Structure formats: structure tokens, C-alpha cells
C-alpha positions, 0 to 999 in steps of 0.5 A: 277816808274812803266808806270802802274799805278794801276786802277783808281777809279771813284769819286763815288766808291771812296764812297764806301771805307771807308775809285821782280825775278823769272821765267816768270811763277811765275809771271803769275800764271794761275788764281786761284779763289779768296781768298779775301772775295768777292761774285761770282758775283764780282769776274766775273764781268767784263765789255769790256772797261776791254779790255784796263785796266791794272790789277793790275797784270799787273802793277805787271808784270811790276814792276816787270820786272823794278826792275830787269833793276833797279839792274843792273843799280844800281849794275853798280853804287856800290849799293844795289836795293832791288825787291819788294815781290810778290803779290799773285796771288789770293790777287789781287782784282777782277777789279769791285769790289764794282763798282754798291755798297759794296759787299755782302760778304765784308759787312756781315763781314766788314760792310763798312769799308775796308778789312784788306789786305792780306799779300802778298800785306802789304810786297809789300806796306811796301817795296815801302814805305821803297823805300820813305825814300832811303838815297838821293845818293841811290833815285838820282842814282836810279831816278835823281834829277828830280824823272825821270832819273837816272837807272829809265829811263834807265831801260825805254829806255832799256825795251821798247826804245821809245815807252811812257806809255800806255794813262790811261786816256783815258780808265779812263775818259772813265770808268767813263762817262759810270757808269754816263750815264749806272746811268741815263738809265730808267732802272737802275734809276728802279733799284735805287727806288726799292732799295731806296723802300726796304731801306725805309721799312727796314728803312733807308733813304740813296738816292743810295748804294754810299751814304749808305757806305760813310755815316761819322757815319762810320767813325769809327774804326770799324764797330758799330751795327748800320754799320752792321745793315744798311750793310746787308740790303744794300745789300739785297736791293742790291739783291732784286732790281737786282740793279747790274744784272739790272746795270751791262748790261745798262753799258755792252751797254753804253761803247760798245758804247764809244769803237766804239766811241773811237776806234783809241784813244783805240786802241793805248793805248792797243797797248802802252800797249801790247809792255811793258806787252811784253817787260817786259815778255822777262825781266823776261823769261831771268831772270829765265831762 
């Protein structure tokens, strides 16, 4: 349904995953400190391409505006439409969490296993799951036979007219390129060597933090003592090698260059995103008025 998919994680970062109607002000609260168990460094880490991505909060904002319009459309067809529950602002992950390896605070609590989702995130995920089980006639009215018609198509036309959804492919492609390119810079390679040496001295043999986090040994129901010990050594070695600081600086330079080289494409993607967000805010403001 939403034109704003959550930020797509790069293939490298995937290894680390061992794995609504009210006022506009309620939808856009002031940025709150993250209540999730993450390090301050992860919470503050921002990269230049982030400006062209859709944050989780922005994704939710558009979904919530669509829901308001969907509910009206479905009501006109004699059907009920339940809006999605809101996600608390402090329950959304920082945008670059685990980008260069396991986060220190998460690793010390959960090793390489995923942390439990906050209640507000669980509630929204369950609501999406419930929509997958809608009766056939309700699904047809909501999405049409193709899954892209019905009230959904009418809602999007009402929201933004003929404005196409943002080009998320541009961001996903460039952010993946930036991560891989920065990984090959001399300073990052040196930092990774320092990390590897530190891990070897602690008795571990992994080529990089992604391999440590993505080991098949951790495919268990919960963290084992060996996994916890590895994760503790991993984040300690990241800190001693200054890996995140060095890598983020290198990737910032790479991303700045990519932004200059792809200015037109990124400008159009951001313009589309901004039009969707502005339209969503107007719908939410009217609904709250």
C-alpha cells in the first residue's frame, strides 16, 4: 500500500540482523531521544544520502494519511476500514544502526540476536498482518483485482494527483555503492585490519564484523555464552580500532561525491518525496482540525 517503503538495508548490513487518525502534531512529535537500547554513536550517526531517503517516521506519516482517505472511500462502499495504530516516536530505529557492525549497546544486551520489538511497533505490524487476511470482497474494494486499484488508487489520486511515488531505487543503489566503495578505502581497510588483529588476540578469526555477526553458529533460539563472548569482543575491538568513526568519515566523503554525480536524479527523487509528505501533512492537519 504505501509508496514509502522502509529503508532498504544493504546486503552487507543484512548480515547484522541475526537474525492511524489524530492531529498532524501527534503524527510529527519533536524528535525524542531513542528509548531503544542503542549506543549514542549509533543514535547520532547521519550520512549525506540520508536526506534523500524516507525515514520510518515519514513512511508512517504517509500511511496514516492514506488510511484516513481509505477509510472514507471504504465507508462510501459500505465497508469498514481500520486505521493502523501509531508507532511511538522513540520506538523507531536510528537510520544507520548496525551499518558498520553490531551496535555496542545492543550487542552487550542481546549479542547478535535481534532485540524485542517495542509494543507500538508490534501493534502496527500485527495490524498489517490482519490486512493480509481481509475477506476477499473487502480486499477487492480496497485494492482492486490487481492490488493497485480500488480505494487505494483513488486515495493516491486524491492525495497527490499524478505525482509518481519517490524513486527509492536511487537511494538504495547509491547507499549500497557508497558502503562498498568506502570499505575499500585505505583508511577503512587499515581500521578493519586493526579490528581483525584485536579479534585474533582475543581468540576469534573473522574477516570483518559482518562475518562475526552473521555466523551460522548464532542461529539459535537465544544468545549462547559463546555468542555473547564473541559479541563483547567484537564491539570492544570496533572501539579500539575506531572502526565506526573512520568508516563513517570515509563513507561521508564517498556519498558527497555520489550526490554531486547524481544530482539530477536525487533532486527529482527528493522532490517527489517532499510532495507526498506535504500532501500527507495536509490530510492529517484537516483530519485533526
